[in-house]
C-alpha positions as CSV (number, residue, x, y, z in Angstrom):
1,M,104.5,102.8,99.5
2,T,102.9,104.7,102.3
3,I,101.9,108.3,102.1
4,K,101.4,110.2,105.4
5,G,100.1,113.6,105.9
6,R,97.7,115.8,107.9
7,L,94.1,116.8,106.9
8,S,93.5,120.3,108.4
9,N,90.5,122.6,108.8
10,E,91.8,126.1,109.0
11,S,88.3,127.7,109.0
12,G,86.4,129.0,112.0
13,S,83.6,126.3,111.8
14,A,83.4,122.5,111.6
15,S,83.8,121.0,108.1
16,A,82.3,117.8,107.0
17,I,84.7,115.4,105.2
18,P,83.1,114.8,101.8
19,A,82.0,111.1,101.2
20,S,83.5,111.3,97.7
21,I,87.0,110.9,99.1
22,S,86.2,107.3,99.7
23,G,85.9,106.8,95.9
24,N,83.1,105.0,94.2
25,E,84.2,101.3,94.2
26,T,81.5,99.3,95.9
27,E,84.0,97.1,97.8
28,V,85.6,100.1,99.4
29,V,82.5,102.2,100.0
30,K,80.8,99.4,101.9
31,H,83.5,99.7,104.6
32,G,82.7,103.4,105.5
33,T,84.4,106.7,104.9
34,S,88.1,106.4,104.1
35,L,90.7,107.9,101.8
36,G,90.1,105.0,99.4
37,G,89.5,107.3,96.4
38,A,93.1,108.5,96.4
39,T,95.3,107.6,93.4
40,L,98.9,108.2,92.3
41,V,99.4,108.9,88.6
42,D,102.7,108.3,86.9
43,S,102.4,110.4,83.7
44,L,105.6,109.3,82.2
45,G,105.0,105.6,82.9
46,K,101.4,106.0,82.0
47,K,100.2,104.2,85.1
48,R,97.6,104.9,87.8
49,Y,98.0,103.4,91.3
50,Y,95.0,102.8,93.6
51,V,95.0,102.4,97.4
52,L,95.7,98.9,98.4
53,R,93.0,96.8,100.0
54,D,93.1,93.9,102.5
55,T,91.7,90.5,101.9
56,D,88.2,91.7,103.0
57,G,88.3,94.7,100.6
58,R,88.9,97.3,103.2
59,P,91.2,100.1,102.0
60,L,94.6,100.4,103.7
61,T,94.0,104.1,104.6
62,T,92.8,106.2,107.5
63,T,89.1,105.4,108.0
64,N,86.0,106.7,109.8
65,L,86.6,110.3,108.8
66,D,83.4,112.4,109.2
67,S,84.3,116.0,110.2
68,L,87.0,118.2,111.5
69,G,86.3,120.9,114.1
70,P,87.5,124.5,113.5
71,G,91.3,124.8,113.6
72,K,91.7,121.0,114.0
73,S,93.8,118.5,112.0
74,T,94.2,114.8,112.0
75,A,97.0,112.5,110.8
76,V,96.2,110.4,107.7
77,F,97.8,107.7,105.7
78,M,97.3,105.7,102.5
79,Q,99.2,102.7,101.2
80,F,99.8,102.1,97.5
81,P,101.7,99.6,95.4
82,A,105.3,100.8,94.9
83,P,106.0,102.3,91.5
84,P,109.1,101.1,89.7
85,A,112.4,102.4,91.2
86,S,112.9,104.5,88.0
87,T,109.8,106.6,88.8
88,T,110.9,109.9,90.3
89,E,107.6,111.8,90.4
90,V,103.9,111.1,90.7
91,S,100.7,113.2,91.0
92,F,98.7,112.5,94.2
93,Q,95.0,112.9,93.6
94,L,92.2,112.8,96.1
95,P,88.6,113.5,95.0
96,T,87.5,117.2,95.7
97,F,91.2,118.3,96.4
98,E,93.7,119.8,94.0
99,P,96.3,117.3,92.7
100,A,99.8,117.5,94.3
101,T,103.1,116.5,92.7
102,L,105.2,114.2,94.9
103,K,108.9,113.7,94.3
104,L,110.1,110.1,94.9
105,S,113.6,109.2,96.0
C-alpha cells in the first residue's frame, strides 16, 4: 500500500525536517533522512504496520529530506504492507506530527 501526500511549510522562514521522522531503527537511520519512522495502526485488528524496506535495508519512502523553505512544499510517499481487505480504517503516525485517520476502500 502506498501513501502519497505533501509536506508543507506554511511559515515565513525555513524549517528543518526533524531527524526523528526517520525513526530509530539502525538499519533505516544509516541510509539518511527519510520518512522511515512512519507507521499505520489498525486498532481493531491490533496490528502496527511499518514502512517497507528494500533488500539493503533502505526504507521505501521519500528520502534526503532536510529542510523546506518558507511557503514551500514537497511531494512525499511511503510504502507499507497492505492490511487485510476487511480493514477499513488505520491511524497514520509520523514522529513529531499529530496522528491522522485514513479511511481505506
